[in-house]
Backbone as numpy.savetxt, mean C-alpha at the origin, in Angstrom:
# Nx Ny Nz CAx CAy CAz Cx Cy Cz
-16.43 8.51 2.76 -17.19 7.46 3.43 -16.53 6.10 3.25
-16.08 5.81 2.03 -15.45 4.51 1.76 -14.18 4.35 2.59
-13.36 5.39 2.63 -12.12 5.31 3.40 -12.40 5.18 4.88
-13.40 5.89 5.38 -13.76 5.80 6.80 -14.22 4.38 7.15
-15.03 3.79 6.28 -15.48 2.41 6.52 -14.30 1.46 6.52
-13.38 1.66 5.58 -12.20 0.80 5.50 -11.34 0.93 6.76
-11.09 2.16 7.18 -10.28 2.39 8.39 -10.94 1.76 9.61
-12.24 1.99 9.76 -12.97 1.43 10.90 -12.90 -0.09 10.90
-13.10 -0.70 9.73 -13.09 -2.16 9.63 -11.71 -2.73 9.92
-10.66 -2.10 9.40 -9.30 -2.60 9.59 -8.89 -2.51 11.06
-9.10 -1.35 11.67 -8.67 -1.15 13.06 -9.50 -2.02 14.01
-10.81 -2.05 13.82 -11.67 -2.87 14.67 -11.36 -4.35 14.48
-11.14 -4.76 13.22 -10.80 -6.16 12.95 -9.49 -6.55 13.58
-8.48 -5.68 13.48 -7.18 -5.97 14.08 -7.29 -6.06 15.60
-8.04 -5.15 16.21 -8.22 -5.17 17.66 -8.94 -6.45 18.10
-9.95 -6.86 17.35 -10.70 -8.07 17.70 -9.83 -9.32 17.59
-9.03 -9.38 16.52 -8.12 -10.52 16.35 -7.11 -10.57 17.49
-6.58 -9.41 17.87 -5.64 -9.36 18.99 -6.27 -9.79 20.29
-7.54 -9.43 20.50 -8.25 -9.81 21.72 -8.50 -11.32 21.75
-8.81 -11.89 20.59 -9.13 -13.31 20.52 -7.90 -14.20 20.44
-6.89 -13.76 19.67 -5.76 -14.63 19.36 -4.43 -14.19 19.96
-4.43 -13.10 20.68 -3.18 -12.65 21.27 -2.31 -11.90 20.28
-1.02 -11.93 20.53 -0.07 -11.15 19.74 0.65 -11.97 18.67
1.28 -13.05 19.07 2.22 -13.74 18.18 1.54 -14.38 16.98
0.43 -15.08 17.18 -0.20 -15.81 16.08 -0.66 -14.88 14.95
-1.46 -13.85 15.21 -1.86 -12.97 14.09 -0.71 -12.16 13.53
0.27 -11.81 14.39 1.37 -10.99 13.90 2.22 -11.76 12.89
2.51 -13.02 13.17 3.27 -13.82 12.22 2.51 -14.01 10.91
1.20 -14.25 11.02 0.39 -14.42 9.82 0.38 -13.14 8.99
0.23 -11.99 9.64 0.18 -10.71 8.92 1.51 -10.37 8.28
2.59 -10.58 9.02 3.91 -10.24 8.49 4.24 -11.08 7.26
3.94 -12.37 7.32 4.26 -13.24 6.19 3.35 -12.97 4.99
2.05 -12.82 5.24 1.12 -12.60 4.13 1.32 -11.23 3.48
1.28 -10.17 4.29 1.43 -8.83 3.74 2.83 -8.59 3.20
3.83 -9.13 3.90 5.21 -8.99 3.43 5.40 -9.64 2.07
4.79 -10.80 1.87 4.88 -11.48 0.58 4.25 -10.66 -0.53
3.05 -10.13 -0.28 2.36 -9.35 -1.30 3.12 -8.07 -1.64
3.64 -7.40 -0.62 4.39 -6.17 -0.86 5.67 -6.46 -1.64
6.36 -7.54 -1.27 7.60 -7.90 -1.96 7.33 -8.24 -3.42
6.28 -9.00 -3.68 5.94 -9.37 -5.06 5.51 -8.13 -5.85
4.71 -7.27 -5.22 4.22 -6.09 -5.93 5.34 -5.14 -6.30
6.29 -4.99 -5.41 7.42 -4.09 -5.68 8.38 -4.70 -6.70
8.31 -6.00 -6.89 9.15 -6.68 -7.87 8.26 -7.43 -8.87
7.20 -6.77 -9.30 6.20 -7.45 -10.11 6.73 -7.87 -11.48
7.70 -7.12 -12.02 8.26 -7.50 -13.31 8.96 -8.86 -13.22
9.75 -9.05 -12.18 10.42 -10.33 -11.97 9.43 -11.44 -11.69
8.35 -11.11 -10.93 7.33 -12.12 -10.62 6.58 -12.55 -11.89
6.26 -11.59 -12.73 5.59 -11.91 -13.99 6.49 -12.77 -14.89
7.77 -12.46 -14.90 8.70 -13.25 -15.70 8.83 -14.67 -15.15
8.90 -14.79 -13.82 9.04 -16.10 -13.20 7.81 -16.96 -13.43
6.62 -16.42 -13.16 5.40 -17.20 -13.34 5.14 -17.48 -14.82
5.55 -16.57 -15.67 5.40 -16.81 -17.09 6.28 -17.94 -17.58
7.51 -17.98 -17.05 8.44 -19.04 -17.45 8.03 -20.40 -16.89
7.52 -20.42 -15.66 7.19 -21.70 -15.02 5.81 -22.21 -15.40
4.84 -21.29 -15.47 3.45 -21.72 -15.66 2.79 -21.11 -16.91
3.57 -20.35 -17.70 3.01 -19.65 -18.87 1.83 -18.77 -18.44
2.00 -18.11 -17.29 0.91 -17.34 -16.69 0.81 -15.95 -17.31
-0.44 -15.50 -17.47 -0.67 -14.11 -17.84 -0.78 -13.26 -16.58
-1.15 -11.99 -16.73 -1.20 -11.11 -15.57 -2.20 -11.53 -14.52
-3.37 -12.00 -14.95 -4.42 -12.41 -14.01 -3.98 -13.62 -13.22
-3.41 -14.62 -13.91 -2.96 -15.83 -13.23 -1.78 -15.53 -12.30
-0.90 -14.61 -12.71 0.22 -14.23 -11.85 -0.27 -13.58 -10.57
-1.33 -12.75 -10.67 -1.92 -12.14 -9.48 -2.54 -13.20 -8.58
-3.24 -14.15 -9.18 -3.86 -15.23 -8.41 -2.79 -16.05 -7.68
-1.69 -16.34 -8.36 -0.60 -17.10 -7.73 0.04 -16.33 -6.59
0.15 -15.01 -6.75 0.71 -14.17 -5.67 -0.18 -14.21 -4.44
-1.49 -14.10 -4.65 -2.43 -14.15 -3.53 -2.39 -15.52 -2.86
-2.32 -16.57 -3.66 -2.26 -17.92 -3.11 -1.00 -18.13 -2.29
0.13 -17.66 -2.79 1.38 -17.78 -2.06 1.32 -17.02 -0.74
0.76 -15.80 -0.78 0.63 -15.02 0.45 -0.30 -15.71 1.44
-1.39 -16.31 0.94 -2.32 -17.02 1.82 -1.67 -18.23 2.46
-0.89 -18.98 1.69 -0.21 -20.16 2.22 0.80 -19.77 3.29
1.61 -18.74 3.00 2.60 -18.31 3.99 1.94 -17.70 5.22
0.84 -16.96 5.02 0.11 -16.43 6.16 -0.47 -17.53 7.03
-1.00 -18.56 6.39 -1.53 -19.71 7.14 -0.42 -20.41 7.90
0.74 -20.57 7.25 1.88 -21.20 7.93 2.31 -20.37 9.13
2.33 -19.04 8.96 2.69 -18.19 10.08 1.71 -18.29 11.23
0.41 -18.39 10.89 -0.62 -18.54 11.93 -0.46 -19.85 12.69
-0.12 -20.92 11.96 0.06 -22.21 12.61 1.26 -22.21 13.56
2.35 -21.64 13.07 3.55 -21.55 13.93 3.27 -20.65 15.13
2.60 -19.52 14.90 2.27 -18.62 15.99 1.33 -19.25 16.99
0.41 -20.10 16.50 -0.50 -20.80 17.42 0.23 -21.75 18.34
1.27 -22.38 17.83 2.09 -23.28 18.66 2.87 -22.49 19.70
3.43 -21.36 19.27 4.25 -20.55 20.17 3.40 -19.96 21.30
2.21 -19.46 20.96 1.40 -18.78 21.97 0.86 -19.72 23.04
0.89 -21.02 22.79 0.45 -21.98 23.80 1.53 -22.33 24.82
2.74 -21.88 24.55 3.83 -22.13 25.49 3.60 -21.33 26.76
3.71 -21.96 27.91 3.45 -21.27 29.19 4.27 -20.00 29.39
5.49 -19.99 28.84 6.37 -18.86 29.08 5.88 -17.58 28.39
5.07 -17.72 27.33 4.60 -16.54 26.61 3.08 -16.35 26.69
2.38 -17.30 27.27 0.92 -17.29 27.22 0.32 -16.02 27.82
0.72 -15.67 29.03 0.14 -14.50 29.69 0.49 -13.20 28.99
1.76 -13.04 28.65 2.21 -11.81 27.99 1.59 -11.68 26.61
1.48 -12.81 25.90 0.91 -12.81 24.56 -0.54 -12.32 24.58
-1.32 -12.80 25.50 -2.70 -12.38 25.60 -2.84 -10.94 26.04
-1.96 -10.48 26.93 -2.02 -9.11 27.43 -1.67 -8.09 26.34
-0.67 -8.43 25.51 -0.20 -7.49 24.49 -0.99 -7.57 23.18
-1.74 -8.63 23.00 -2.43 -8.85 21.74 -3.32 -7.70 21.32
-4.21 -7.28 22.21 -5.19 -6.24 21.87 -4.53 -4.90 21.52
-3.67 -4.34 22.40 -3.09 -3.03 22.06 -2.16 -3.07 20.85
-1.35 -4.12 20.74 -0.39 -4.17 19.63 -1.11 -4.34 18.30
-2.13 -5.19 18.26 -2.88 -5.37 17.02 -3.68 -4.12 16.65
-4.15 -3.39 17.64 -4.83 -2.12 17.35 -3.87 -1.14 16.70
-2.66 -1.04 17.26 -1.63 -0.16 16.67 -1.26 -0.65 15.27
-1.20 -1.97 15.10 -0.88 -2.53 13.79 -1.94 -2.13 12.76
-3.22 -2.17 13.16 -4.29 -1.76 12.27 -4.18 -0.30 11.88
-3.86 0.55 12.86 -3.67 1.98 12.58 -2.48 2.19 11.66
-1.40 1.44 11.90 -0.20 1.55 11.06 -0.50 1.16 9.62
-1.27 0.09 9.44 -1.62 -0.34 8.09 -2.46 0.72 7.38
-3.41 1.30 8.09 -4.23 2.36 7.51 -3.38 3.58 7.19
-2.41 3.88 8.05 -1.52 5.02 7.80 -0.75 4.82 6.51
-0.22 3.61 6.30 0.55 3.34 5.10 -0.32 3.45 3.85
-1.54 2.94 3.93 -2.45 3.02 2.79 -2.80 4.48 2.47
-3.13 5.25 3.50 -3.49 6.65 3.28 -2.27 7.45 2.83
-1.10 7.10 3.35 0.12 7.79 2.92 0.35 7.60 1.42
0.05 6.38 0.93 0.17 6.14 -0.50 -0.74 7.05 -1.30
-1.96 7.28 -0.79 -2.89 8.18 -1.47 -2.39 9.63 -1.42
-1.79 10.02 -0.29 -1.25 11.37 -0.17 -0.11 11.58 -1.15
0.74 10.57 -1.30 1.84 10.66 -2.27 1.27 10.81 -3.68
0.20 10.06 -3.98 -0.45 10.22 -5.28 -0.94 11.65 -5.47
-1.50 12.23 -4.41 -2.02 13.60 -4.50 -0.89 14.58 -4.78
0.22 14.43 -4.07 1.35 15.32 -4.26 1.98 15.14 -5.64
1.81 13.94 -6.21 2.38 13.66 -7.53 1.48 14.15 -8.65
0.17 13.85 -8.53 -0.75 14.12 -9.64 -1.37 15.51 -9.59
-1.52 16.09 -8.40 -2.18 17.39 -8.29 -1.51 18.50 -9.12
-0.17 18.56 -9.16 0.46 19.64 -9.95 0.31 19.46 -11.46
-0.12 18.26 -11.90 -0.24 18.01 -13.34 -1.59 18.53 -13.82
-1.56 19.61 -14.57 -2.81 20.25 -15.03 -3.07 20.06 -16.52
-2.15 19.38 -17.19 -2.30 19.14 -18.63 -2.24 17.64 -18.90
-2.75 17.19 -20.04 -2.72 15.75 -20.34 -1.34 15.24 -20.73
-0.36 16.12 -20.83 1.00 15.72 -21.18 2.00 16.17 -20.12
3.13 15.50 -20.06 4.21 15.87 -19.15 5.53 15.87 -19.91
6.45 16.73 -19.50 7.77 16.74 -20.11 8.70 15.79 -19.38
9.94 15.73 -19.78 10.89 14.78 -19.21 11.14 15.06 -17.73
11.25 16.33 -17.36 11.47 16.67 -15.95 10.29 16.23 -15.08
9.09 16.47 -15.56 7.89 16.06 -14.81 7.80 14.53 -14.72
8.15 13.86 -15.80 8.10 12.40 -15.80 9.08 11.81 -14.79
10.26 12.37 -14.73 11.25 11.90 -13.74 10.78 12.22 -12.32
10.11 13.34 -12.14 9.59 13.69 -10.82 8.49 12.72 -10.40
7.63 12.33 -11.34 6.59 11.35 -11.06 7.20 10.03 -10.62
8.21 9.58 -11.35 8.88 8.33 -11.02 9.53 8.40 -9.64
10.17 9.51 -9.34 10.86 9.66 -8.06 9.88 9.71 -6.90
8.80 10.48 -7.04 7.85 10.66 -5.94 7.07 9.37 -5.66
6.58 8.72 -6.69 5.84 7.48 -6.49 6.75 6.38 -5.98
7.99 6.35 -6.44 8.93 5.31 -6.02 9.38 5.44 -4.58
9.15 6.59 -3.95 9.60 6.81 -2.58 8.65 6.23 -1.54
7.46 5.78 -1.97 6.47 5.26 -1.02 6.36 3.75 -1.15
6.09 3.08 -0.02 6.05 1.63 0.01 5.03 1.05 -0.96
3.82 1.64 -1.00 2.75 1.09 -1.83 2.80 1.64 -3.26
2.99 2.93 -3.42 2.99 3.50 -4.76 4.26 3.15 -5.53
5.29 2.73 -4.81 6.53 2.34 -5.50 6.31 1.22 -6.49
5.32 0.38 -6.21 5.03 -0.72 -7.12 4.39 -0.27 -8.42
3.91 0.98 -8.47 3.30 1.49 -9.70 4.34 1.85 -10.74
5.56 2.03 -10.29 6.60 2.55 -11.18 7.60 1.45 -11.51
7.79 1.21 -12.79 8.83 0.30 -13.27 9.73 1.10 -14.19
10.96 1.33 -13.75 11.87 2.18 -14.52 12.11 1.65 -15.93
12.10 0.32 -16.07 12.31 -0.26 -17.39 11.14 0.07 -18.33
9.92 0.01 -17.79 8.74 0.33 -18.60 8.71 1.80 -19.01
9.28 2.67 -18.16 9.23 4.10 -18.43 10.35 4.58 -19.34
11.37 3.77 -19.55 12.50 4.22 -20.36 12.10 4.66 -21.78
11.25 3.91 -22.49 10.85 4.39 -23.83 10.11 5.72 -23.80
9.34 5.95 -22.73 8.58 7.19 -22.63 9.50 8.36 -22.25
10.54 8.06 -21.48 11.52 9.10 -21.18 12.26 9.51 -22.45
12.59 8.52 -23.28 13.25 8.82 -24.55 12.32 9.62 -25.46
11.04 9.27 -25.46 10.07 9.99 -26.27 9.90 11.42 -25.78
9.85 11.59 -24.45 9.71 12.93 -23.88 10.93 13.79 -24.18
12.09 13.17 -24.16 13.32 13.92 -24.46 13.38 14.32 -25.93
12.84 13.48 -26.80 12.89 13.75 -28.23 11.77 14.67 -28.68
10.55 14.34 -28.23 9.38 15.10 -28.70 8.99 16.24 -27.77
9.53 16.24 -26.57 9.22 17.32 -25.64 8.19 16.97 -24.59
7.34 15.95 -24.86 6.32 15.56 -23.89 5.75 14.21 -24.26
5.04 13.61 -23.31 4.31 12.36 -23.54 2.94 12.49 -22.89
2.01 11.68 -23.35 0.67 11.67 -22.78 0.70 10.90 -21.45
0.14 11.50 -20.42 0.08 10.83 -19.12 -0.73 9.54 -19.22
-1.81 9.57 -19.99 -2.68 8.41 -20.12 -1.96 7.22 -20.74
-0.87 7.48 -21.47 -0.13 6.40 -22.12 0.90 5.74 -21.20
1.22 6.37 -20.09 2.24 5.83 -19.19 1.74 4.55 -18.53
2.53 3.49 -18.53 2.09 2.21 -17.95 1.68 2.35 -16.49
0.45 1.95 -16.18 -0.12 1.96 -14.82 -0.35 3.38 -14.30
0.59 4.29 -14.52 0.49 5.63 -13.96 -0.74 6.35 -14.49
-0.99 6.24 -15.77 -2.15 6.91 -16.35 -3.46 6.43 -15.76
-3.57 5.10 -15.59 -4.80 4.54 -15.02 -4.99 4.96 -13.57
-3.90 4.94 -12.81 -4.01 5.29 -11.39 -4.26 6.78 -11.21
-3.80 7.61 -12.13 -4.11 9.03 -12.04 -5.61 9.26 -12.17
-6.24 8.57 -13.10 -7.68 8.70 -13.28 -8.44 8.18 -12.08
-8.03 7.01 -11.57 -8.70 6.43 -10.40 -8.56 7.35 -9.19
-7.37 7.91 -9.02 -7.15 8.77 -7.85 -7.99 10.04 -7.94
-7.94 10.72 -9.08 -8.64 12.00 -9.19 -10.16 11.83 -9.15
-10.66 10.75 -9.76 -12.11 10.57 -9.84 -12.72 9.92 -8.60
-11.95 9.09 -7.90 -12.50 8.32 -6.78 -11.79 8.57 -5.46
-10.49 8.33 -5.43 -9.77 8.33 -4.15 -9.62 9.73 -3.55
-9.31 10.72 -4.38 -9.10 12.06 -3.83 -10.34 12.64 -3.16
-11.51 12.59 -3.80 -12.70 13.10 -3.11 -13.00 12.35 -1.82
-12.78 11.04 -1.81 -13.01 10.26 -0.60 -12.02 10.64 0.49
-10.76 10.82 0.11 -9.73 11.17 1.10 -9.95 12.56 1.66
-10.32 13.51 0.80 -10.55 14.88 1.26 -11.74 14.98 2.20
-12.74 14.11 2.03 -13.92 14.15 2.88 -13.90 13.18 4.04
-12.80 12.48 4.22 -12.73 11.48 5.29 -12.61 12.13 6.67
-13.32 11.55 7.64 -13.25 12.03 9.02 -12.20 11.26 9.84
-11.87 10.05 9.42 -10.94 9.22 10.18 -9.50 9.32 9.68
-9.31 9.79 8.44 -7.96 9.91 7.91 -7.08 10.86 8.73
-7.58 12.05 9.16 -6.72 12.94 9.95 -6.20 12.32 11.25
-7.07 11.70 12.09 -6.50 11.10 13.31 -5.56 9.94 13.01
-5.84 9.17 11.97 -4.92 8.07 11.60 -3.55 8.63 11.24
-3.53 9.70 10.45 -2.25 10.30 10.06 -1.54 10.95 11.25
-2.31 11.52 12.15 -1.72 12.16 13.34 -1.07 11.12 14.24
-1.70 9.96 14.39 -1.15 8.90 15.23 -0.04 8.15 14.49
-0.30 7.83 13.22 0.63 6.99 12.47 2.01 7.56 12.29
2.13 8.87 12.09 3.45 9.42 11.84 4.32 9.42 13.09
3.70 9.16 14.25 4.46 9.06 15.50 4.98 7.63 15.74
4.52 6.67 14.95 5.02 5.30 15.06 6.35 5.23 14.33
7.42 4.85 15.01 8.77 4.87 14.40 8.83 4.05 13.11
9.44 4.65 12.10 9.70 3.95 10.85 8.60 3.99 9.82
7.42 4.54 10.15 6.32 4.51 9.19 6.41 5.63 8.15
6.76 6.80 8.57 6.83 7.90 7.62 6.69 9.24 8.30
6.79 10.30 7.52 6.77 11.66 8.05 5.51 12.43 7.68
4.64 11.85 6.86 3.42 12.54 6.45 2.45 12.65 7.62
1.79 13.79 7.74 0.85 14.03 8.83 -0.52 14.43 8.25
-1.43 14.74 9.16 -2.77 15.15 8.72 -2.73 16.45 7.91
-1.68 17.25 8.09 -1.56 18.50 7.33 -1.31 18.25 5.85
-0.85 17.05 5.51 -0.56 16.72 4.12 -1.77 16.20 3.36
-2.89 15.98 4.06 -4.09 15.48 3.40 -4.67 16.54 2.47
-5.25 16.13 1.35 -5.88 17.13 0.45 -7.08 17.78 1.11
-7.29 19.04 0.80 -8.39 19.78 1.39 -9.67 19.54 0.58
-10.79 19.52 1.29 -12.06 19.34 0.62 -12.44 20.60 -0.12
-12.82 20.42 -1.38 -13.20 21.57 -2.19 -14.59 22.03 -1.81
-14.71 23.30 -1.44 -16.02 23.85 -1.05 -16.82 24.20 -2.30
-18.08 23.78 -2.29 -18.96 24.06 -3.42 -19.48 25.49 -3.35
């Protein structure tokens, strides 16, 4: 239900923005804001070091600064896009393309989010014990790192001590792995049941994988609902 509400809100919101604001203005705002957040998240270690050195920021303040930076750049993109869309040469085309392109953009965003959950499922589902060996740990790092959103969960530098521990002792506790342990619990307890019971995730995955460059995961990769 939660995922269905999220998908409905994102796609409907994107379509409405495209209908009201055309193509260029919201697209520039989205690319700059979301691009900034994704770039910072995938390089969060460097961002934490930078904000710590400049502002003595902790994790919460670093997150707040990232959101503020994304908001400022998104606002700047919206302002520039608003100027461009008023130009006579693009006015008609901008308004005509706004609704369909923004609708596709909303579906694409939902596809990427759901794909991240599917990658989590493929990574965490085979783990049936509270510990993993070195081979499993490397597989977790490789699988999560291959996705745009889940890649930010993995920091190879943070995992190096645990890889050494797994090589020496034979295994490590999944719960002790930085970020990975917490996200495994969140996924299994909350996200997986929601994803398996979602009615909108299958059509989103069926449409999204046909959009060039998004990914190869389809509705067949979604977790199956467990029958009681």
